C-alpha positions, 0 to 999 in steps of 0.5 A: 478522542476516546478508546473503547474498553474491551471487557473480554481481552485475549491477553494477560498483562505479561503478553503486552509487548511494546517493542518496535524497530526504529532506525535499524535498532530495537526499542523496548517501548515506542517512545522518544525523549524529544529534543530538549537542551544542550549548551550549558552545564545544567543542560549537560546534567539534564542530558546525562540523566535523560540519556541514562534513562533512555538506556535503562528503559530502551527508548530513543532520545533526541538532543536539543539544537546543536548549533550552539556547539558549532559556535563554541566547540567547548560546549560539545560535551553537553551533547556528546554526554548523551552517546556516552551514557547510551552507547548502543541506543537510538540517539537523534541529532538536531539542527534547524531545517535552515542549517548548512549541510556541513553543520548537519553532518557535523551534528550527526558525527558529534553524537554518532547519531542514528537519525537527524531531526531537522526542526521547523520553527518559523513562528518561533523565529519570527517571535525572536528579535534575532530570529531568521526571516529568510525561508524561501530556500528552506525546501532546497536546503532540506533536499541538499541535507537529505542527499548528503546525510548518512542517516535518515532525516526526520522533519520535526515541528517544535510545537505548531503542528505539521499540516498536509500542505507541509508534509507533501513537499517534504515527502517529495524532497525525501523525508520519510519520518515526520514528528508532528510537534503539534500545539498542546505542548511547550509554547515557544511563542509564549516563551519568546513573548516572555523574553522580548514581547515582540508578539505581545501574546497576541498569537500565543494560540497559533498552531495545529493541535497534535491530534489534528496534525496526526490525523492530517498526516495519517490520512495522506496514506503515504509510506511514512512513519509518524511520531506524535509529540506535542502535549503527550503527558499521559499514557492514555495520550500516548495510546490514543496517538499510537491507535491513530497511526503514530509509530512512536510518541515523543515526550519532552516538557513533562520529563524536564519539569519532573527532573528539575522540580523533583529530581532524577529519582522521581523522574525514574518513578514517573517513567516506570509508572508511565510504562506500566499504565501504557501497557495497561491501556493497551490491554484494556483496548484488547491490543497486545502490541503497537501494530494491533492497537492501530486496528482498534477504534478511536472515537473522535468527537467535538472540535477535533472532529469538526476540524477534520470534517472542515479539512475533508477528512472523515473522523469515522475513519478511525472508528473502524466499524 
């Protein structure tokens, strides 16, 4: 995937404005620190730093799965710390798509969430000895949560990508925000194989690449918002995703690695540099904001183009000739 260099832009660097509205609040940048962790003392420290950073830069944040806090209420503060550190920002709750309505509502209330991520992770569950094996009532469960939720519900894959065959029934159930969570980021099958070896690393390459998932969903032309996540590591990755139709980009593993290996100061430096580079790429394409970059050409070649063609999707749609 390639963006086109604009040698004669119409803007100065300070003209680049990446603000977006999301869930009724304004973000300074179209970025979500995506679901990571909670439930341990280390997780609380991680969430404190990330929430502080989300407040400082005006970006959204999702907590990790809150199920552990229902099982042990003493762990609630590892999640509530996020709202304490970012009282006015966009914060997303997170539970499994198989969770009960009661747990979903409790997750929202726990952190005064602006939205609720329902995560879909069937391959990971099957790789876990203790994982779920019953999924046929999932869609009905999602509908019930949507009907009762006081905040918008987001369908989020955790690293295996959303195909159009999943998006359509979820859209009909009431979902209007989709986080593609494509292959290319954290590989939970490989992690589970390290833990118990149930799949013997035979299926570690399972999943839909993030770019393909994003294209599949965007090509449906539904009235939805798309979050691109799964291997978004650079500003160029983010700009390409936004140009292809994503409203926001989600980052997780990269931020966690920097925080754990290099510390909070280095993480802050990374984010500051990342945002500068993101603005720079916008200027280099001739786009002044997230809306206009979606009119800029994206050239899709190689395996991604072949995959889209095999699915009946024309890669030239994004060339915008």
